[in-house]
C-alpha positions in Angstrom: 17.3 73.7 111.1 21.0 73.8 112.4 23.5 71.7 114.4 22.4 72.8 118.4 26.0 72.0 120.0 29.2 70.5 119.9 31.6 70.6 117.0 29.5 71.4 114.5 27.5 73.9 116.7 25.5 76.6 114.5 26.2 75.5 111.1 22.8 75.3 108.6 21.8 72.4 107.4 20.0 71.7 104.0 16.8 72.9 103.3 14.3 69.9 104.3 12.6 67.9 101.6 9.3 67.6 100.8 7.4 64.6 102.8 10.1 64.5 105.4 8.8 66.3 108.8 12.4 66.9 111.0 12.8 66.9 114.5 12.6 70.6 115.5 15.6 72.5 117.2 14.1 72.2 120.8 13.5 68.4 120.6 16.8 67.6 119.7 18.1 69.8 122.5 16.0 68.5 125.2 16.5 64.7 123.9 20.7 65.5 123.7 20.1 67.3 127.2 19.3 64.0 128.6 21.5 62.0 126.6 24.3 63.5 128.2 27.8 61.6 128.4 25.9 58.1 126.4 26.4 59.9 123.3 30.5 60.4 123.2 32.4 57.8 121.3 28.6 55.9 120.7 28.1 53.8 117.5 24.7 55.5 116.3 21.9 53.7 114.5 19.7 57.1 112.5 16.9 54.9 111.4 14.0 57.2 109.6 17.0 59.2 109.0 14.7 62.3 107.4 17.3 64.8 107.0 19.8 63.1 108.9 20.0 65.9 111.9 19.2 63.7 114.6 22.7 61.5 113.8 24.6 64.7 112.6 24.0 66.2 115.9 25.3 62.9 117.8 28.4 63.1 115.5 28.9 66.9 116.4 28.4 66.2 120.0 31.1 62.9 120.3 29.9 60.0 118.6 31.9 57.9 117.2 30.3 56.8 113.9 27.1 57.0 112.4 24.7 55.0 110.2 22.1 56.9 108.2 18.8 54.3 107.3 16.3 56.2 105.1 14.3 54.9 102.1 13.9 58.2 100.1 16.4 58.7 97.9 15.9 62.4 97.4 16.4 62.6 101.8 19.4 60.4 101.9 20.9 63.4 99.0 19.9 65.7 101.9 21.8 63.9 104.6 25.0 63.1 102.5 24.8 67.1 101.7 24.0 67.9 105.4 27.1 65.4 106.2 29.3 67.5 103.8 28.7 70.5 105.4 29.6 69.6 108.5 32.3 67.9 107.3 31.1 64.8 109.6 31.0 62.7 106.2 34.1 60.3 107.0 32.7 58.9 110.2 29.3 58.3 108.6 27.0 55.4 106.0 24.4 56.3 104.3 21.6 53.4 103.5 18.9 53.7 101.2 16.7 51.3 101.7 12.7 50.8 104.0 14.1 50.6 107.6 12.3 47.5 108.4 14.1 45.5 105.5 17.3 47.0 107.1 16.7 45.8 110.4 15.5 42.7 109.3 18.7 41.9 107.4 20.3 39.1 108.8 23.6 40.8 107.5 24.8 43.1 111.4 28.2 43.7 110.5 27.4 47.4 110.5 26.2 47.0 114.5 26.2 46.7 116.9 25.2 50.4 117.9 25.4 52.1 121.4 22.6 54.6 120.6 19.4 53.9 118.4 17.9 57.4 117.0 14.4 56.3 115.7 12.0 59.3 114.5 9.5 57.4 112.4 6.4 59.0 110.2 3.8 59.6 113.0 1.6 57.6 110.6 4.0 54.8 111.3 1.4 51.8 113.1 2.3 50.5 116.5 2.6 46.7 114.7 5.0 48.3 111.9 7.0 49.5 114.6 7.1 47.1 117.3 9.1 44.9 114.5 11.4 47.3 113.9 12.0 47.6 117.3 11.8 43.6 118.2 14.1 43.4 115.0 16.8 45.9 116.6 16.7 43.9 119.8 17.8 40.9 117.9 21.6 41.6 117.6 21.6 44.6 116.5 22.3 47.2 119.6 25.7 46.2 121.8 24.5 44.5 124.8 23.9 46.2 127.8 25.3 49.3 126.8 23.0 50.6 124.3 20.4 53.5 124.9 17.2 53.9 122.3 15.6 56.9 121.7 12.1 57.4 119.6 9.7 60.2 118.5 6.6 59.7 117.9 3.5 62.2 117.7 2.0 62.7 121.1 -1.7 61.3 119.6 -0.1 58.8 117.9 -0.3 55.1 119.7 2.6 54.4 121.6 4.6 51.5 120.5 4.9 48.1 121.7 8.3 48.3 123.5 10.3 45.0 123.9 9.7 43.1 127.2 13.8 43.5 128.3 13.2 47.2 127.5 12.6 49.8 130.1 11.6 53.3 129.2 13.9 55.5 131.4 12.8 59.1 129.8 9.4 60.4 128.3 10.0 63.8 127.3 7.1 65.9 125.4 7.6 68.8 123.7 4.7 70.2 121.6 3.1 67.6 119.7 6.3 65.6 119.9 6.7 62.7 122.6 10.3 61.0 123.0 10.7 57.8 125.0 14.3 57.1 125.7 15.3 53.3 126.2 17.6 50.9 127.4 17.8 47.2 128.9 16.1 46.1 131.8 
């Protein structure tokens, strides 16, 4: 894996730890091409961060800061390694905690965020993911100036998108579906 574009273009990322399914280079390239200018200056929240490739790509393309949330300590070490490799660690915070616990926390001092990147395990149930999305909508996102990109397996159930969100793009790459959402 490598950084696709921006200030860290071409930097090789650390090996993927066991149990992590990273977003492929093709999917990241397509996603960020569709996001365009929304990345520059954004405050990014990378949930289910895995290797951190999505948030690191956003930082490389001009996002101001990123918070990475990952429950696996091994994966969090990989994120920190990748932030060092790309020299982006000074603009990032890594939290080792379950995503649901993080977004249910009343302390939203790290937010609000303009760009949410969610790459949950494909087996994450629709109910669980619906609760995470609803919690995100309750104060984690900047008012009227946010975008959320959610990856799912093509065959997994489509999550329940909060009623005041709209899907602005639906991208398919092999077995990966990407939903890009914003506020109605």
